[in-house]
C-alpha positions as CSV (number, residue, x, y, z in Angstrom):
1,M,135.2,76.0,173.2
2,G,137.2,79.0,172.0
3,N,136.6,82.1,173.1
4,E,135.3,83.7,169.7
5,A,132.9,80.3,169.5
6,E,131.8,80.9,173.3
7,K,130.9,84.4,172.7
8,N,128.9,84.0,169.4
9,Y,126.7,81.1,171.3
10,R,123.4,81.6,171.9
11,E,120.4,80.2,173.6
12,L,116.8,80.8,173.7
13,L,114.5,79.7,176.4
14,M,110.8,80.1,174.9
15,G,107.8,80.6,177.3
16,C,110.1,81.3,180.3
17,G,107.5,82.1,183.0
18,N,109.2,82.6,186.1
19,S,112.3,80.5,185.9
20,R,115.1,80.5,184.5
21,E,116.3,77.0,185.0
22,K,118.1,75.2,182.5
23,R,116.5,71.4,182.4
24,V,118.4,69.4,179.8
25,V,121.9,70.0,178.8
26,R,123.8,68.7,175.6
27,D,126.7,66.8,176.5
28,G,129.8,69.2,177.3
29,T,127.7,72.7,177.5
30,G,126.8,72.5,181.2
31,R,124.0,73.9,183.3
32,E,124.7,77.0,182.6
33,W,123.2,79.3,179.9
34,R,125.2,81.3,177.8
35,N,124.0,84.6,176.0
36,L,120.7,83.6,176.8
37,T,117.5,85.9,175.7
38,T,114.3,84.7,177.5
39,L,110.8,84.9,175.5
40,D,107.2,84.8,177.6
41,I,103.8,86.0,176.6
42,D,103.6,87.3,180.1
43,K,105.6,90.7,181.2
44,N,105.2,90.0,184.6
45,C,107.8,87.2,184.0
46,N,110.1,90.0,183.1
47,P,111.4,88.0,179.8
48,D,113.8,89.5,177.4
49,V,111.3,89.5,174.8
50,I,107.3,89.8,175.1
51,W,106.2,87.6,172.3
52,D,102.9,85.5,171.5
53,L,103.8,82.1,170.2
54,E,101.1,82.1,167.9
55,K,102.4,84.9,165.9
56,F,104.6,84.2,162.8
57,P,107.3,85.0,162.1
58,Y,108.6,84.8,165.6
59,Y,110.1,87.9,166.8
60,S,113.2,88.0,164.8
61,T,113.6,88.1,161.4
62,R,117.4,86.6,161.5
63,D,117.8,83.7,160.5
64,S,120.1,80.6,162.2
65,I,121.1,83.0,165.4
66,F,120.6,80.3,168.4
67,D,122.8,76.8,168.8
68,E,120.1,75.6,171.3
69,I,116.1,76.6,171.5
70,H,114.8,75.5,175.2
71,A,110.8,75.2,175.5
72,Y,109.4,73.4,178.8
73,E,106.2,72.8,179.2
74,V,104.8,75.6,176.5
75,L,104.2,73.8,173.0
76,E,101.0,72.2,174.6
77,H,99.8,75.6,175.0
78,T,100.0,76.3,171.3
79,G,98.3,75.6,168.6
80,N,95.3,72.9,168.1
81,L,94.9,69.5,168.2
82,G,94.7,68.4,164.4
83,D,96.2,72.2,163.4
84,Y,98.9,70.3,161.2
85,R,99.7,73.6,159.5
86,F,100.4,75.2,162.9
87,F,102.0,72.3,164.0
88,F,104.7,72.2,160.5
89,K,104.8,75.9,160.8
90,Q,105.7,76.4,164.6
91,F,109.1,73.4,164.1
92,E,109.6,75.6,160.9
93,E,110.1,78.5,163.0
94,F,112.2,76.8,165.6
95,W,114.4,75.1,162.5
96,R,114.8,79.0,161.1
97,L,116.0,80.0,164.1
98,L,118.8,77.2,164.9
99,K,122.2,77.8,163.5
100,P,122.6,74.8,161.3
101,G,122.9,71.6,163.8
102,G,121.3,73.7,166.3
103,V,119.3,71.7,169.2
104,F,115.5,72.4,169.8
105,Y,114.8,70.9,173.3
106,A,111.2,70.6,175.1
107,S,109.3,69.1,177.7
108,V,105.6,68.3,177.2
109,P,102.8,66.3,179.2
110,R,102.6,62.9,178.2
111,E,99.2,61.1,177.9
112,N,99.5,58.5,180.4
113,I,101.7,57.4,183.7
114,I,103.4,54.1,183.0
115,S,104.6,51.8,185.6
116,E,108.0,50.1,185.3
117,S,106.2,47.2,184.0
118,G,105.2,49.0,181.4
119,T,101.5,49.4,182.3
120,T,99.3,52.3,182.0
121,I,98.7,53.6,185.7
122,R,96.4,56.2,184.6
123,M,95.9,59.3,182.1
124,N,98.1,62.0,182.8
125,Q,95.7,64.3,184.3
126,W,97.9,67.6,183.4
127,L,97.8,67.0,180.0
128,F,94.2,68.3,179.3
129,G,93.8,69.4,183.1
130,D,95.3,72.2,182.7
131,P,92.8,74.9,180.9
132,G,95.6,76.2,178.8
133,H,96.6,73.0,177.1
134,K,95.4,73.0,173.7
135,R,96.8,70.2,171.7
136,V,99.4,66.7,172.7
137,I,103.0,66.5,171.1
138,N,104.0,62.8,171.6
139,Q,106.4,60.2,170.3
140,G,104.6,59.8,167.1
141,S,104.2,63.6,166.4
142,L,108.4,64.0,166.4
143,H,108.3,61.5,164.0
144,F,107.1,63.8,161.0
145,L,109.5,66.6,161.5
146,S,112.3,64.4,160.0
147,Q,112.6,64.2,156.1
148,N,114.7,61.1,156.4
149,N,111.6,59.3,157.9
150,Y,109.5,60.0,154.7
151,D,111.8,59.0,152.1
152,I,111.7,55.6,154.2
153,E,108.0,55.4,155.3
154,V,105.8,57.4,152.6
155,G,104.5,54.4,150.2
156,Q,105.7,52.0,152.7
157,T,103.6,52.6,155.6
158,S,100.3,54.4,156.3
159,M,102.3,57.7,157.2
160,T,100.8,61.0,156.0
161,D,103.2,62.7,153.5
162,Y,102.9,66.6,154.5
163,R,106.4,67.4,152.5
164,W,103.6,69.9,150.4
165,C,103.9,71.8,153.3
166,Y,106.8,71.1,155.8
167,K,110.4,72.0,154.3
168,A,112.7,72.0,157.6
169,D,114.2,68.8,158.7
170,F,115.3,67.7,162.0
171,R,117.2,64.7,163.7
172,I,115.7,63.1,166.9
173,D,118.6,62.5,169.1
174,F,116.4,61.7,171.9
175,I,112.9,61.2,173.6
176,D,113.3,60.5,177.6
177,M,109.9,59.2,179.0
178,R,109.4,60.5,182.6
179,D,106.8,60.2,185.2
180,F,104.7,63.2,183.9
181,N,106.7,64.4,180.9
182,M,108.1,63.5,177.4
183,I,111.4,65.4,177.2
184,F,113.2,65.3,173.5
185,G,116.1,66.6,171.7
186,L,115.8,67.5,168.0
187,T,118.9,68.9,165.5
188,A,118.4,71.0,163.0
189,I,119.7,69.6,159.6
190,K,120.4,72.4,157.4
191,K,122.6,72.1,153.9
């Protein structure tokens, strides 16, 4: 990366809590943060920005300002299960804040703990064991964030068409199932 590109590269860590660890990295970007902004609802975590992720629009009115947004173990604390309007509005906000080709990285609790053979061992106790968890985001949820999926599946499968209320677009780059978490990366598709 050139000096100018490096200087303009910006990252956002949402729901930073007390950790500043970069847990997910893009090929060639490294584990060090570049021009990091931290955001959390709890002022005791000393974030750069104190913000409630259930309030829209998010803290900046500027569009396309971040190359990467990271949200580790935070999405399940926002919205409510079945509230599709909040779900899509939140991801539209992530999309709005990302530069074209910017990436949203997140981790959320998995529903089940799976053995190496693929057998469900038990339900993840942290999914709803944490009193602050309000919803589940799983692999199926991410499917609704790609406009291409709507073009392919609406009318062919039972996929609900939310294009009337969802205008953003992401490409699913990866989904990695770990013991207790699903980690994923989404690239913002902007024309």
